[in-house]
N, C-alpha and C positions, 0 to 999 in steps of 0.2 A: 846395677846402674839404671838410672832413669833414661828412657828413650822417649823423648817428647818432640812433636813437630813444632818447637818453639823458636821459630827463626826470628820473630820480632814480637816482643811482649807489648810494646806500644810504639806504633809507627813514628817516623820522623815528621811531626807535624809543626806547623808554625807556632812558636811559643809567644804568648802575649808579652812575656817578660824575658829578658836576655841579660845574661852576666856580661858585663862590659870589661873587656881587657884591652881596649884601644878606642880613644876618642880623638876627634879633631877639635882644636880650639884656635881662636884668633887672638893674638896679642898685639898691642900697640903702645909704644912708649909715649909719654906725654910730650906735647909740643913745648918748645922753648918760649919764654916770654920775649916781648919785643923790647929792644933797647930804647934809649932816649938820646938822639943825636945832639940835641942842644947842650946837654950836660955830659955827654960822653957815657951815659948810663948803659949798664949791660943787664940784659934780661936774664931771668933765672932759667936754669936748665930744666927740662922736662924730667918727670919721674921715670924710673926704670921699672920693668916688669920682671919678676923672678918667679921660679917654681921652687918649692921647698918640700922635701920629703917629710911626711909625718906618719908615725906608726898607727896601726889600726884604722886605716883610711881606705876606701875603695874608690874606684873611678865613678862609680854610681853616686857616691857622696859628693864628688867633685861637680857632677852634672845637676844634682839636686840643689846645690848651693848657688849655682849660676847656669841656669838652664840654656841660656843662649850662647853659652861658651865663649863670651867675648870679654877680654880683659884689657882695660885701658888705664894707664897710669896718669896721675895728675899733671896738669900744665904748670910750666914755670910762671912765676909772676913777671908782669911787665915792670920795667924800670920806671920810676916816678921821681919827680923832682925832689921829694922829700925822702925818697928811698932809692938812691942811684943803683944800688945792686939789687936786682930782683930776687926774691926767695926761690929756692928750688921747688919743683913739683914734687908731690907725695908718691914715694915708690909704692908699687903694688906687689904683694906676695901672695902667690896662689899655692895653697897646700895641696899636695898630691900624695898618693901612696908611695911607700918605699918599693923599690924594685922597678922603678919607671926608667924607660929610655925615651929621650926627647928627640924626635926625628923631624927634619924640615920637609918642604914640599918636593925637594929633589931626592928624597930618601936618604939624606945624609944624617948621620948621628951628631946631634949637637952636644949631648952629654948623657951621663947616667946618674940616677939618684938611688944609690944602693942602701944607704943607712939614714936613720932618722936625723933631721936637721941638715942633710945635704942640700946645698942651694945652687941654683943655676941661673944665670942672667940669660933671658930669652929675647927681650926687646928694649934696646937703649932709648932714653929719652933724648929729645932734640936739643942742640946747643942754644943758649940764649942769644938774643940779638946783640951784636957788638959792631965795632968798626969794620972788622974783617968780612962780615956778611950783610953789610948795609944796615945794620941794627933791626933786621927782621929775625924773629925767632924761627928756629928750624923745625920741620915736622919730626916726630919721633919715629923710630923704626917700626914698620908694621910687618907682622910674620904670621903665616898659618903653619901651625905644626901638629904633629900627632904625639899624643902621650900613649906610649905603648908598655903595657905591663909585661916585664920580662918574666918568663915562666921558669920555674925551677924544673919542670918536666911537662911533657904533653899530657901525661896521664898520672893522676895521684891515687893511690890505694887508700881507702877509708875503711876502717874497721876497728873493732874492739880487740884487745890482746888475744893471741892464740887462734885468730880466725884463719890463719894460713896465709897471710900476706906475703911474708918472706918466702915461703915455699913456692908461692905463685910467681913471685918475681923471678926466682931461680928458674922456674919452668918455662917462662916466657922469654927470658934473656940469658946472657952469659954472666949475669951478676952472681956473686957468691955471698949473700947476706948471712949474718949469723942466725941460726935456726935452732930453737930450743922449746922445751915443753912448759916454760914458765912465762908469766906475763912480762911485758915490757922488754922484749928481746931487742926491738929496735928503739934506740934512744935518739939517734939522728936519722934523717932520711937516707935510705939506701937507693942508689940510682943505678938502673940498668938499661941497656940499649936492646930494643927489640928490633930484629932484622928480618927482612923478607927476601924471597928469591930474586926480585928485580932491584935489590939493593936499597930499597926504602927503609928508613930507620925511624923509630919512634921511641922517645925517651920516657922511661917509667920511673915513677918514685914511690917507693914503699915508705909511707910516713909513719911517724910513731903512733902507737895505739892510743885510741880515745878511751875514756871512762865516763860514766855518767857525772855530770857537773863540770866537764871540761870548759864549757863557755864561761864558767866562774873561775877558771884557772886551777881547778883541781887535777891532780895528776900532772900530766904534761900540759894540759890545757892549752894556753895560748901558744906554747912552743909548737904544738901541733897545728892549730887552727890557722896560724899565720902562713903556714906553707900551703894550705888548701886553696887560698885565694890565688896562688901562683901556679896553678895547673889548669890546663884547658878542659879536661875531661876527668870526671870522678868515677872510680871503680869502687862501689860499695861491695866489700868482701865480708860475707857472713858464714858462720858455721851452720850447716843445716840442722844441727842438733841444738843450736842455741848457745848461750853464754852465761857464765857466772864468774865474777872476779872475787876471790877470797884471798886475803893476805893479812898481815899484821896491821896494815894501815887502812884497807878497804874491805868492806863486806857488804856485797849487794845481793839482792835475791836473784834467783834463776830467771833468765829471760829466754823465751823461745826465739826462733829465727825471725818471726814477724815482729815481735817486740824489740829485737835487736835492730832491725831495720828502722823501726819508728824512733828508737833512741838516738841512733846516728843522725837520722834526719832532724830530730829535735835539737841536738847539740850544735849542728851547723846552723840551723834556723835562729837559735838564741845568741849565736856568736855574730853572724851577719846573715840576715834574712835572704839576701840576694844570692847566697851560696847555694840555695836550693833551686835556683834557676839554672845552674850549670848543666850541661849535658852529663848524663850519667848511665852507667850500666850496673845493674845488680848481679854480682857473681855469688852464687850459692855453692859453698865448697864442702868437701868431705863427703861427696855423694857415694863413696865406697863403704860408708859406715852402716851399721844396722838401722833399720827403720827409715833410712834416708828418703826412699821413694814416697812414703806416706807423709813424711814432714814436708817434703818439697812440695807435694800435691796441696796440702793444707795452706802453705805460704802463698803459693801462686793463686789459689782461689780467694784468699783473703785480700790480697794486693788488688786483684782485679775489681773487687767490690769494696774497696776500702771505705769509700764514703758512706756506704751503708752500715758498716760495722764498726766505724771509728769510735762511736759512743760506748761500745762495750769495754773499752780500755780506759785505764786511769788517766786523768788529765796530765799528771806529772810526766808521763812518757808519750803522750799523744802530740804529735806535731799539728800545727794549725793547717798545714798543707803538705801532702805527701809529694816527694820528689817524683817528677815524671820520668820514670826509667824509660830509656829508649830500647832497652833489651834486658831480659832476664836469662842468665846462662847457668845451667847447672854443671858443675866441674868436679873433678877430683884432682887437685894439684899434684899430689903424691903419685897418682896412678896415670897422670897425663890425660885423663879422660876429658874431652871437649876443650882442651887447652888450645888446640889449633883453631877450633871454631871461634873461641874467644878472641884469638889473635886477629883473625879476619874481621870480626864485628868492631873491634877497636879501630882498626884501620878505616873501615867504612864510615864509621861516625865521625872520625877526625877528618877524613876527606870531604865529607859533607860540610863541615864547618870552615874548612879551608876554601871551599868553593864560595860560601857566603862571604869570606873576606875578600876573595877576588871580585865578587859582585860589588862589594863596598867600595873597592878601589876604583871601580868604573863609574861610581856615582858622581854627581856634582858635589865637590867639596863643601859647598855652601849648605848642602842639605844631607849631611852624613847619615842621618837616621831615617831616610826614606823607608817606607814600609817594605818588608821583604816579601818577594814573590817566588823565591826559589823553593822548589820541592824536590824531595829525594824519593827515589823508588829502589827498594832493596830487592835484590834478586834472591 
């Protein structure tokens, strides 16, 4: 067993980039057009604002498309003597990721968008001017809402087949996932609840194993990667001895533990670059095996100086930017070595980000991305 004073591989420092799982937006329906009293003309209704779920989209994509996060539908046309009925304003449809919950300022859930093409009305357009309202077009509904990405779990396990993810899930929780010595044991996410003495609960998801080329939908590809987006913390699980997948369909070269980490990193980066900004812990499993201490020491040293040695590795496996791991924890899931330590590290990191969310709630809603000043000290 390795005994190292590795309480924190990399401290919780302010990240210049942050994975978005919640954003504030402002939406306003279009104003109704004015009527024409002389001819009894009726103004056109203002356009409505909708949110619509789209696959393979993230909240960062939403912000990049509309940085000010303000959405206003088109106004209705005024009634004219040559067009008594004013035309309706243009509706505005905002594409958002699947798995979004729409929440108003009073923390009430307006609706959920769980599947592609699910659509929700969030701001109605104003009525057109008519006899009933003095022929003045009405203002559209204005609303500030939160688009909140629903998580499949707090923690998502990321790793190649046979890294020991299912065994680790069983060790951390009461889940009973299928465990075997052949690849792709996990076909669908296995979910388990990790519990603490003070009744705190953290939801874990053992996700289907990646292979090289998953970003191009090889193997389980997108079936895996779509779940990664919907977790708050990533747990990279690697075999200290490395990995090689050989089957009738796939045949890849042997990868040591460091190359395995690089490939996992690269697959996430190629699918959605912002996934590499998620909080992450590197779990080095099977530390009860032969030569594990030597292999772990090599991995740790290379990770600490990755920028200096990155050029030593082939471009096809080298990520453009290595994930900033908040901790590296050597474990043996089968022997329960360091599992309790890992359990506490997961909680510490999640609590840190929960506090960041609370800080966000105390901000001025008109400036939801004010620079973070929160810092965390680990004991």
